C-alpha positions as CSV (number, residue, x, y, z in Angstrom):
1,M,7.1,27.7,10.6
2,F,4.5,27.9,7.9
3,A,4.5,31.3,6.1
4,A,1.1,32.7,5.1
5,P,0.9,32.9,1.2
6,E,1.6,36.2,0.0
7,R,-1.3,38.0,-1.7
8,G,0.4,38.2,-5.0
9,A,1.3,34.6,-5.4
10,A,-2.3,33.6,-4.5
11,M,-3.6,36.0,-7.4
12,S,-0.9,34.5,-9.9
13,T,-2.2,31.2,-8.9
14,G,-5.9,32.0,-9.3
15,L,-5.0,33.7,-12.7
16,I,-3.0,30.8,-13.8
17,I,-6.2,28.6,-13.4
18,A,-8.5,31.0,-14.9
19,L,-6.3,31.1,-18.0
20,I,-6.4,27.5,-18.1
21,V,-10.0,27.2,-17.9
22,V,-10.5,30.0,-20.4
23,G,-7.9,28.0,-22.7
24,V,-9.8,24.7,-22.3
25,L,-13.2,26.6,-23.1
26,I,-11.8,28.0,-26.1
27,L,-10.3,24.7,-27.2
28,I,-13.9,23.0,-26.7
29,A,-15.6,25.9,-28.5
30,L,-13.2,25.5,-31.5
31,F,-13.8,21.7,-31.5
32,L,-17.6,22.2,-31.6
33,V,-17.3,24.9,-34.3
34,G,-15.1,22.4,-36.3
35,R,-17.5,19.6,-35.9
36,R,-20.7,21.7,-36.9
37,R,-18.8,22.9,-40.0
38,Q,-17.8,19.4,-40.9
39,E,-21.5,18.2,-40.3
40,R,-22.7,21.1,-42.6
41,R,-20.0,20.0,-45.3
42,L,-21.2,16.4,-45.1
43,E,-24.8,17.5,-45.3
44,S,-23.9,19.3,-48.5
45,Q,-22.0,16.4,-50.0
46,R,-25.1,14.2,-49.1
47,I,-27.5,16.3,-51.2
48,E,-24.9,16.8,-53.9
49,A,-24.6,12.9,-54.2
50,G,-28.3,12.5,-53.9
51,S,-28.7,15.0,-56.9
52,H,-26.2,12.9,-59.0
53,R,-27.9,9.8,-58.1
54,E,-31.2,11.3,-59.6
55,E,-29.5,12.4,-62.7
56,A,-27.9,9.0,-63.3
57,E,-31.2,7.2,-62.7
58,L,-32.9,9.7,-65.3
59,R,-29.9,9.4,-67.8
60,G,-30.1,5.3,-67.3
61,A,-34.0,5.3,-68.1
62,R,-33.3,7.6,-71.2
63,A,-30.5,5.2,-72.3
64,Q,-32.9,2.2,-72.0
65,R,-35.6,3.7,-73.9
66,A,-33.1,4.7,-76.5
67,E,-31.6,1.2,-76.6
68,A,-35.1,-0.4,-76.9
69,E,-36.0,2.0,-79.7
70,A,-32.6,1.0,-81.4
71,R,-33.5,-2.6,-81.5
72,E,-37.1,-2.0,-82.8
73,Q,-35.6,0.1,-85.5
74,A,-33.0,-2.6,-86.4
75,I,-35.9,-5.2,-86.5
76,R,-37.8,-3.1,-88.9
77,A,-34.8,-2.4,-91.0
78,E,-34.2,-6.3,-91.1
79,K,-37.8,-6.9,-92.3
80,E,-37.5,-4.2,-95.0
81,K,-34.1,-5.8,-96.4
82,A,-35.9,-9.0,-96.4
83,A,-38.8,-7.6,-98.2
84,A,-36.3,-5.8,-100.6
85,E,-34.5,-9.2,-101.4
86,E,-37.7,-10.9,-102.0
87,H,-38.7,-8.2,-104.5
88,A,-35.4,-8.3,-106.2
89,E,-35.5,-12.2,-106.4
90,R,-39.0,-12.0,-108.0
91,A,-38.0,-9.4,-110.3
92,R,-35.0,-11.5,-111.5
93,E,-37.5,-14.5,-111.9
94,L,-39.9,-12.2,-114.0
95,D,-37.1,-10.4,-116.3
96,P,-37.3,-11.5,-119.7
97,D,-33.9,-10.2,-120.4
98,R,-32.4,-12.4,-117.8
99,D,-29.6,-14.9,-118.7
100,P,-30.7,-18.1,-117.1
101,D,-27.1,-19.7,-117.5
102,R,-26.0,-16.7,-115.4
103,D,-26.6,-16.9,-111.7
104,E,-27.1,-13.3,-110.3
C-alpha cells in the first residue's frame, strides 16, 4: 500500500530544506549587517551633533562677551557725550561774543 519514498525525492526535499535554511541565515546576516551599519551611522551623527553643540556654546559665549563690551562702550560714549555737552554749555556761558538774546 505505502510505497517507499524514492531516493531522488528525499534528496530534493532535503535540498529544499537546506536552501530555505541558507536563505533564512542570509536574511538574518543581512539584517544584522544593516543594523550595525545603522548604529555606526547614528553614532557618527551623535558625534557630529556634539561637535555642533560645542561650537554653538563657544559662539554663544563669544556673543555674550561682545554684547557686554558693546554695552560698556555705549555707556562710555554716553558719558563722553554728556561731558562734551557740559563743556559746550560752559563755553557758551564764557564766550564774550555770545549774543545773550539768542539762545543757542
